[in-house]
PALUMSE-444609 format. One record per residue (C-alpha): residue number from 1; x, y, z; residue in three letters. Coordinates in Angstrom, 1 decimal. Example, Ala and Ser with C-alpha at 12.3 -4.5 7.8 and 13.67 -1.06 7.14 Angstrom:
<rs>
+-----+--------+--------+--------+-----+
:   i :      X :      Y :      Z :  aa :
+-----+--------+--------+--------+-----+
:   1 :   12.3 :   -4.5 :    7.8 : ALA :
:   2 :   13.7 :   -1.1 :    7.1 : SER :
+-----+--------+--------+--------+-----+
</rs>
This chain:
<rs>
+-----+--------+--------+--------+-----+
:   i :      X :      Y :      Z :  aa :
+-----+--------+--------+--------+-----+
:   1 :   20.7 :  -47.6 :    4.6 : MET :
:   2 :   17.9 :  -45.1 :    4.9 : ALA :
:   3 :   17.4 :  -45.9 :    8.6 : THR :
:   4 :   21.1 :  -45.5 :    9.2 : MET :
:   5 :   21.1 :  -42.1 :    7.6 : LYS :
:   6 :   17.9 :  -41.1 :    9.5 : ALA :
:   7 :   19.5 :  -42.2 :   12.7 : ARG :
:   8 :   22.6 :  -40.0 :   12.1 : TRP :
:   9 :   20.4 :  -37.0 :   11.2 : ILE :
:  10 :   18.4 :  -37.6 :   14.4 : PHE :
:  11 :   21.6 :  -37.8 :   16.5 : ILE :
:  12 :   23.0 :  -34.6 :   14.8 : ALA :
:  13 :   19.7 :  -32.7 :   15.5 : LEU :
:  14 :   19.7 :  -33.9 :   19.1 : ALA :
:  15 :   23.2 :  -32.7 :   19.7 : LEU :
:  16 :   22.4 :  -29.4 :   18.0 : LEU :
:  17 :   19.4 :  -29.0 :   20.2 : MET :
:  18 :   21.4 :  -29.8 :   23.4 : ILE :
:  19 :   24.1 :  -27.4 :   22.3 : GLY :
:  20 :   21.5 :  -24.6 :   21.7 : PHE :
:  21 :   19.9 :  -25.3 :   25.1 : ILE :
:  22 :   23.2 :  -25.2 :   26.9 : VAL :
:  23 :   24.1 :  -21.9 :   25.2 : TRP :
:  24 :   20.7 :  -20.4 :   25.7 : ALA :
:  25 :   20.9 :  -21.2 :   29.4 : ALA :
:  26 :   24.1 :  -19.2 :   29.6 : GLY :
:  27 :   26.2 :  -22.2 :   30.7 : ALA :
:  28 :   29.0 :  -21.2 :   28.2 : LEU :
:  29 :   29.5 :  -17.6 :   29.5 : ALA :
:  30 :   32.8 :  -18.3 :   31.2 : GLY :
:  31 :   34.4 :  -16.1 :   33.9 : LYS :
:  32 :   35.8 :  -12.6 :   33.6 : PRO :
:  33 :   39.5 :  -12.6 :   32.8 : CYS :
:  34 :   40.3 :   -9.2 :   34.2 : VAL :
:  35 :   41.2 :   -8.3 :   37.8 : PRO :
:  36 :   38.3 :   -9.2 :   40.1 : LEU :
:  37 :   37.0 :   -7.0 :   42.9 : SER :
:  38 :   37.3 :   -8.3 :   46.5 : ASP :
:  39 :   34.4 :   -8.5 :   48.9 : ALA :
:  40 :   34.9 :   -5.0 :   50.2 : ASN :
:  41 :   34.9 :   -3.4 :   46.7 : GLY :
:  42 :   37.2 :   -0.5 :   45.7 : THR :
:  43 :   38.0 :    2.5 :   47.8 : GLU :
:  44 :   39.6 :    5.9 :   47.1 : ARG :
:  45 :   40.3 :    8.9 :   49.3 : ILE :
:  46 :   39.4 :   12.3 :   47.8 : PHE :
:  47 :   40.7 :   15.7 :   49.0 : ALA :
:  48 :   37.2 :   17.1 :   49.5 : ALA :
:  49 :   34.7 :   17.5 :   52.3 : SER :
:  50 :   32.0 :   14.9 :   52.8 : GLU :
:  51 :   29.3 :   17.3 :   51.6 : SER :
:  52 :   31.3 :   18.0 :   48.4 : GLU :
:  53 :   31.7 :   14.3 :   47.7 : VAL :
:  54 :   28.0 :   13.7 :   48.4 : GLY :
:  55 :   27.1 :   16.4 :   45.9 : SER :
:  56 :   29.6 :   15.0 :   43.3 : ALA :
:  57 :   28.0 :   11.5 :   43.7 : ILE :
:  58 :   24.4 :   12.8 :   43.1 : THR :
:  59 :   25.6 :   15.0 :   40.2 : ASN :
:  60 :   27.6 :   12.2 :   38.5 : ALA :
:  61 :   24.7 :    9.8 :   38.4 : PHE :
:  62 :   21.6 :   12.1 :   38.1 : ARG :
:  63 :   18.9 :   11.4 :   35.6 : LEU :
:  64 :   20.4 :    8.1 :   34.3 : LEU :
:  65 :   23.4 :   10.0 :   33.1 : ARG :
:  66 :   26.0 :    7.2 :   33.7 : TYR :
:  67 :   25.2 :    4.2 :   31.5 : HIS :
:  68 :   21.5 :    4.6 :   32.2 : ASP :
:  69 :   22.1 :    3.6 :   35.8 : LEU :
:  70 :   19.6 :    4.8 :   38.4 : MET :
:  71 :   20.9 :    6.3 :   41.7 : LEU :
:  72 :   18.7 :    5.4 :   44.7 : THR :
:  73 :   18.6 :    4.7 :   48.4 : ASP :
:  74 :   20.0 :    1.2 :   49.2 : PRO :
:  75 :   17.8 :    0.7 :   52.3 : ILE :
:  76 :   15.4 :   -2.2 :   51.8 : GLY :
:  77 :   17.5 :   -3.8 :   49.0 : SER :
:  78 :   18.9 :   -6.6 :   51.2 : ASP :
:  79 :   17.3 :   -9.1 :   48.8 : TRP :
:  80 :   19.9 :   -8.3 :   46.1 : MET :
:  81 :   22.8 :  -10.2 :   47.7 : ALA :
:  82 :   23.4 :  -12.7 :   50.5 : ALA :
:  83 :   24.8 :  -11.1 :   53.7 : ASP :
:  84 :   24.4 :   -7.6 :   52.4 : TRP :
:  85 :   22.5 :   -5.2 :   54.7 : HIS :
:  86 :   23.0 :   -1.6 :   53.5 : PRO :
:  87 :   22.5 :    1.1 :   56.1 : THR :
:  88 :   23.9 :    4.1 :   54.3 : ASN :
:  89 :   25.1 :    5.5 :   51.0 : GLY :
:  90 :   23.6 :    5.0 :   47.5 : PHE :
:  91 :   22.7 :    2.2 :   45.2 : LEU :
:  92 :   23.5 :    2.5 :   41.5 : LEU :
:  93 :   21.1 :    0.2 :   39.6 : LEU :
:  94 :   21.0 :   -0.9 :   35.9 : PRO :
:  95 :   17.9 :    0.1 :   34.0 : THR :
:  96 :   17.8 :   -0.4 :   30.2 : THR :
:  97 :   21.4 :   -0.8 :   29.1 : SER :
:  98 :   24.7 :   -2.5 :   30.2 : THR :
:  99 :   27.5 :   -0.9 :   32.1 : VAL :
: 100 :   30.0 :   -2.0 :   29.5 : GLY :
: 101 :   31.7 :   -5.2 :   28.3 : THR :
: 102 :   34.1 :   -7.6 :   30.0 : VAL :
: 103 :   36.3 :  -10.2 :   28.5 : PRO :
: 104 :   35.5 :  -13.7 :   29.6 : THR :
: 105 :   37.2 :  -17.0 :   29.2 : VAL :
: 106 :   35.2 :  -20.2 :   29.0 : GLY :
: 107 :   34.4 :  -23.3 :   26.9 : PHE :
: 108 :   33.9 :  -21.1 :   23.8 : LEU :
: 109 :   37.2 :  -19.3 :   24.3 : GLY :
: 110 :   37.8 :  -15.6 :   25.0 : ARG :
: 111 :   34.7 :  -13.4 :   24.4 : ARG :
: 112 :   33.6 :   -9.9 :   25.3 : HIS :
: 113 :   30.2 :  -10.0 :   26.9 : LEU :
: 114 :   27.8 :   -7.2 :   28.0 : PRO :
: 115 :   28.2 :   -6.6 :   31.7 : TYR :
: 116 :   25.4 :   -5.6 :   34.1 : LEU :
: 117 :   26.1 :   -4.5 :   37.7 : ALA :
: 118 :   24.6 :   -2.9 :   40.7 : ALA :
: 119 :   26.9 :   -0.8 :   42.9 : PHE :
: 120 :   26.7 :    0.2 :   46.5 : HIS :
: 121 :   28.4 :    3.6 :   47.0 : ILE :
: 122 :   29.4 :    4.7 :   50.5 : THR :
: 123 :   31.4 :    7.7 :   51.7 : PHE :
: 124 :   32.7 :    8.9 :   55.1 : ARG :
: 125 :   34.8 :   11.8 :   56.3 : SER :
: 126 :   38.4 :   10.9 :   57.2 : VAL :
: 127 :   39.4 :   14.4 :   58.2 : SER :
: 128 :   38.3 :   18.0 :   57.6 : THR :
: 129 :   39.1 :   17.9 :   53.9 : ASN :
: 130 :   39.4 :   14.2 :   53.1 : GLN :
: 131 :   36.6 :   11.8 :   52.3 : THR :
: 132 :   36.8 :    8.0 :   51.6 : THR :
: 133 :   34.5 :    6.7 :   48.9 : VAL :
: 134 :   33.8 :    3.0 :   48.6 : GLY :
: 135 :   32.2 :    1.3 :   45.6 : VAL :
: 136 :   31.2 :   -2.3 :   46.0 : ARG :
: 137 :   29.6 :   -4.4 :   43.3 : THR :
: 138 :   26.5 :   -6.0 :   44.9 : VAL :
: 139 :   25.4 :   -8.1 :   41.9 : VAL :
: 140 :   27.4 :   -8.7 :   38.7 : ALA :
: 141 :   26.1 :  -10.5 :   35.6 : LYS :
: 142 :   27.0 :  -10.9 :   31.9 : VAL :
: 143 :   24.5 :  -11.3 :   29.1 : VAL :
: 144 :   24.9 :  -14.6 :   27.3 : ASP :
: 145 :   22.2 :  -16.8 :   25.7 : GLY :
: 146 :   18.5 :  -16.1 :   25.4 : ILE :
: 147 :   15.5 :  -16.5 :   27.6 : THR :
: 148 :   11.8 :  -15.8 :   27.4 : LEU :
: 149 :   10.7 :  -12.6 :   29.0 : GLY :
: 150 :    7.5 :  -10.6 :   29.3 : HIS :
: 151 :    7.8 :   -9.2 :   25.8 : ALA :
: 152 :    9.2 :  -12.3 :   24.0 : GLY :
: 153 :   12.9 :  -13.3 :   23.9 : THR :
: 154 :   15.6 :  -11.4 :   25.7 : THR :
: 155 :   19.2 :  -11.8 :   26.7 : GLY :
: 156 :   19.9 :  -14.4 :   29.5 : ASN :
: 157 :   22.0 :  -13.1 :   32.4 : THR :
: 158 :   24.6 :  -15.2 :   34.1 : VAL :
: 159 :   26.0 :  -14.3 :   37.6 : VAL :
: 160 :   29.8 :  -13.7 :   37.5 : VAL :
: 161 :   32.4 :  -12.4 :   40.0 : PRO :
: 162 :   32.5 :   -8.6 :   40.0 : PRO :
: 163 :   35.3 :   -6.9 :   38.2 : VAL :
: 164 :   37.5 :   -4.1 :   39.7 : ARG :
: 165 :   37.6 :   -2.0 :   36.5 : GLN :
: 166 :   33.9 :   -1.1 :   36.6 : GLU :
: 167 :   34.2 :   -0.1 :   40.3 : GLU :
: 168 :   37.1 :    2.2 :   39.4 : GLU :
: 169 :   35.1 :    3.7 :   36.5 : LYS :
: 170 :   32.3 :    4.6 :   39.0 : VAL :
: 171 :   35.0 :    6.3 :   41.2 : LEU :
: 172 :   36.4 :    8.1 :   38.2 : ALA :
: 173 :   32.9 :    9.5 :   37.4 : ALA :
: 174 :   32.7 :   10.8 :   40.9 : ILE :
: 175 :   36.2 :   12.3 :   40.6 : ALA :
: 176 :   35.1 :   14.1 :   37.3 : ASP :
: 177 :   32.3 :   15.8 :   39.2 : GLU :
: 178 :   34.5 :   17.3 :   41.8 : LEU :
: 179 :   36.0 :   20.7 :   41.1 : THR :
: 180 :   39.2 :   20.8 :   39.2 : PRO :
: 181 :   41.0 :   21.8 :   42.4 : HIS :
: 182 :   39.9 :   18.9 :   44.4 : THR :
: 183 :   40.0 :   16.5 :   41.4 : ASN :
: 184 :   43.7 :   17.2 :   40.9 : SER :
: 185 :   44.4 :   16.6 :   44.6 : ALA :
: 186 :   42.9 :   13.2 :   44.7 : THR :
: 187 :   45.0 :   10.8 :   46.7 : ILE :
: 188 :   45.7 :    7.5 :   45.0 : ALA :
: 189 :   44.6 :    5.5 :   48.1 : GLY :
: 190 :   42.9 :    2.6 :   46.5 : GLN :
: 191 :   42.5 :   -0.7 :   48.2 : ARG :
+-----+--------+--------+--------+-----+
</rs>
């Protein structure tokens, strides 16, 4: 009887360990259940000159102001994603915090997980007073599980498809930096 009880305890502990390892590895993160971004990202046309839009971008994301994201030059960052070779624009990179949370659906049901993303921002003049701004998610991850890092344990990140809502929030931050005159004249030209 004692060996039977010990066997069941061993089996329960083994299943518990396997479950913990699967969770810690991030295998239970699921997929975002909000509209996903396409390969080209999200685009909007602003009623502003190219220089005004360029200033709005650098002002909106200066000094880690937007979710602690760092604005930098994208050249030389090809390693971040397959078939991505930036030649212009800006790269908005996560530093110490997440961009927000996204709802996911997976084996554990519906959960809201912290979302990390790197965005490529490009802009080009369409006409004298119209500029197209594109925001493409280069890398998107959610935090689920744990992993060993340089300073001990940390959150494990799992690659997920990019979500459109976060690209739209980046565009909204740029729109907020434009003057009230050009901000109210934004054309709803999203793709």
